C-alpha positions as CSV (number, residue, x, y, z in Angstrom):
1,M,91.5,113.3,89.4
2,A,91.5,111.2,93.1
3,K,92.6,113.2,96.0
4,L,95.2,112.1,98.4
5,I,94.6,112.6,101.8
6,Y,96.7,112.7,104.6
7,S,95.1,111.7,107.9
8,S,96.1,111.0,111.5
9,I,95.2,111.6,115.1
10,T,97.4,113.8,116.9
11,S,98.2,115.5,120.4
12,L,97.6,119.1,120.4
13,D,101.6,119.7,120.1
14,G,101.8,117.9,117.2
15,Y,102.7,113.9,117.8
16,V,101.2,111.1,116.8
17,A,102.7,109.0,119.0
18,D,105.1,109.7,122.2
19,D,108.8,109.4,122.8
20,S,108.0,106.0,124.0
21,G,105.7,105.2,120.8
22,D,102.7,105.1,122.9
23,F,99.5,106.6,121.2
24,T,96.9,104.9,123.5
25,W,95.9,108.5,124.2
26,G,94.5,109.0,120.9
27,R,92.0,106.0,121.1
28,P,88.8,107.3,119.5
29,D,85.3,107.2,121.3
30,L,82.5,106.0,119.5
31,E,81.6,109.8,118.4
32,V,84.8,110.2,116.8
33,H,85.1,106.5,115.5
34,T,81.8,106.8,113.9
35,F,82.5,110.3,112.2
36,I,86.1,108.7,110.9
37,N,84.1,105.9,109.6
38,D,81.7,108.1,107.5
39,L,84.9,110.3,106.6
40,Q,86.7,107.4,105.1
41,R,83.7,105.3,103.6
42,P,84.6,106.5,100.1
43,I,88.2,105.5,100.5
44,R,89.0,102.3,98.9
45,T,92.9,102.4,98.7
46,F,95.1,103.0,101.9
47,L,99.1,104.1,101.6
48,F,101.0,102.9,104.6
49,G,104.5,103.3,105.8
50,R,105.4,100.0,107.5
51,R,104.9,100.9,111.3
52,M,101.3,102.3,110.5
53,Y,100.6,99.2,108.4
54,E,101.7,97.3,111.2
55,V,99.2,99.2,114.0
56,M,96.4,98.9,111.2
57,S,96.9,95.1,110.4
58,A,95.0,94.1,113.8
59,W,92.0,95.2,111.8
60,E,92.4,92.1,109.7
61,T,91.4,89.9,112.9
62,M,89.7,92.4,115.0
63,T,86.4,91.4,116.5
64,S,83.8,93.5,118.4
65,D,80.6,94.0,119.5
66,S,80.8,97.6,118.5
67,P,78.8,98.8,115.3
68,E,81.4,101.6,114.9
69,M,84.5,99.2,115.0
70,T,82.9,96.3,113.1
71,D,82.1,98.9,110.2
72,F,85.5,100.2,110.2
73,A,86.9,96.4,109.8
74,A,84.5,95.6,106.9
75,Q,86.2,99.0,105.4
76,W,89.6,97.9,106.2
77,H,89.2,94.3,104.6
78,A,87.4,95.8,101.6
79,A,90.2,98.3,100.9
80,E,93.3,97.8,98.6
81,K,96.4,98.5,100.9
82,V,99.9,99.5,99.7
83,V,102.8,99.3,102.3
84,Y,106.1,101.2,101.5
85,S,108.8,99.3,103.4
86,R,112.2,98.4,102.9
87,T,112.5,95.6,105.4
88,L,109.3,94.0,105.4
89,D,109.0,90.8,102.7
90,H,105.6,89.6,103.3
91,V,102.3,90.9,104.7
92,S,99.7,89.3,106.6
93,T,96.5,91.1,105.3
94,A,94.0,90.5,102.0
95,H,94.6,93.1,99.4
96,T,98.1,94.5,100.3
97,S,100.9,94.7,98.4
98,I,104.6,96.0,99.2
99,R,106.9,98.6,97.5
100,H,110.3,99.0,98.9
101,D,110.5,102.7,98.0
102,F,108.2,105.3,97.8
103,D,107.8,106.1,93.8
104,S,106.2,109.5,93.7
105,A,105.5,109.0,89.7
106,E,103.6,105.6,90.9
107,V,101.6,107.4,93.2
108,S,100.9,110.1,90.8
109,D,99.6,107.5,88.3
110,L,97.5,105.7,91.1
111,L,95.9,109.1,91.8
112,R,95.4,109.7,88.1
113,L,93.9,106.7,87.3
114,S,91.5,106.0,90.7
115,D,88.0,106.8,90.3
116,H,88.1,107.5,94.3
117,D,90.4,109.2,96.8
118,L,93.5,107.3,98.6
119,L,94.2,107.8,102.3
120,I,98.0,107.8,103.1
121,G,98.7,107.1,106.8
122,G,102.0,107.2,108.8
123,P,104.1,110.5,109.2
124,A,107.4,109.1,107.4
125,I,105.7,108.2,104.0
126,A,103.4,111.0,104.5
127,A,106.2,113.1,104.4
128,E,107.5,112.0,101.6
129,A,104.0,112.6,99.8
130,L,104.2,115.9,101.2
131,R,107.3,117.0,99.8
132,A,106.6,115.7,96.5
133,G,103.4,117.6,96.3
134,L,101.0,114.9,96.0
135,V,98.7,115.5,99.1
136,D,95.7,117.3,98.6
137,E,93.9,117.2,101.5
138,I,95.1,117.1,105.6
139,H,92.7,115.6,108.1
140,Q,94.1,116.1,111.6
141,F,92.2,115.0,114.8
142,V,93.9,116.8,117.4
143,Y,93.2,115.2,120.8
144,P,93.4,117.3,123.9
145,V,96.6,116.1,125.6
146,I,100.4,117.4,125.2
147,V,102.9,114.5,125.3
148,G,105.9,116.7,124.8
149,G,107.9,114.7,121.9
150,G,107.8,111.9,120.0
151,T,106.7,111.1,116.4
152,A,105.6,114.2,114.8
153,F,103.0,114.6,112.3
154,L,104.4,116.8,110.0
155,P,108.0,116.8,109.0
156,N,110.7,119.6,109.7
157,G,111.2,122.2,107.2
158,L,107.8,121.5,105.4
159,R,106.4,125.1,104.2
160,T,103.2,125.2,102.5
161,A,99.9,127.1,102.8
162,L,96.6,125.8,103.6
163,S,93.2,126.7,103.7
164,L,90.8,125.5,106.7
165,V,87.9,124.1,104.7
166,D,86.2,121.9,107.5
167,E,86.3,121.8,111.4
168,R,84.2,119.5,114.0
169,R,84.4,119.8,117.7
170,F,83.6,116.4,119.7
171,G,81.7,117.3,123.1
172,A,82.6,114.0,125.2
173,S,85.9,114.0,124.1
174,G,87.1,117.4,123.4
175,V,88.9,116.1,120.1
176,V,88.8,118.9,117.1
177,Y,89.0,118.0,113.6
178,L,90.5,120.0,110.9
179,R,90.3,119.4,107.4
180,Y,92.8,121.7,105.3
181,D,93.4,121.9,101.5
182,I,96.8,122.3,100.5
183,T,97.2,125.7,98.2
184,R,98.9,125.3,95.4
């Protein structure tokens, strides 16, 4: 059975965006971008909330001279994408479908039938998957910045045991990657 992986860039105090919605403090440098590309290369299905989808959809038309960014754009183009939104009625990217409600049984079926792991992005939709017990791994890229509030990486009230299975420190940026398995 495939794994569901929740992956995100966060501040040290656990936010994916500050209280004004800014997340430019978390822009990956080339070293971190290359690592993310390699880590996510086997992923061929992305599950997104609306806001994360809107941010990530820029990859549909983005061009770059950077091999790292071109590599990620190719991964984006090839991946199936499912967007969970009650407000979107159409999408602007290829290989993308809309679901108006998060259905844990449907996601469980996707995982059971998939021959590859799936990635879930966006803290609101990830919160639903976490509460439903569907997330198998958490990949957190902790940036050396404190933003003091905003959009939390993890939902309030969630309690679960984790096992640290991998970590890496990126020298130039000071970013720390943490990979946890969720203990069941």
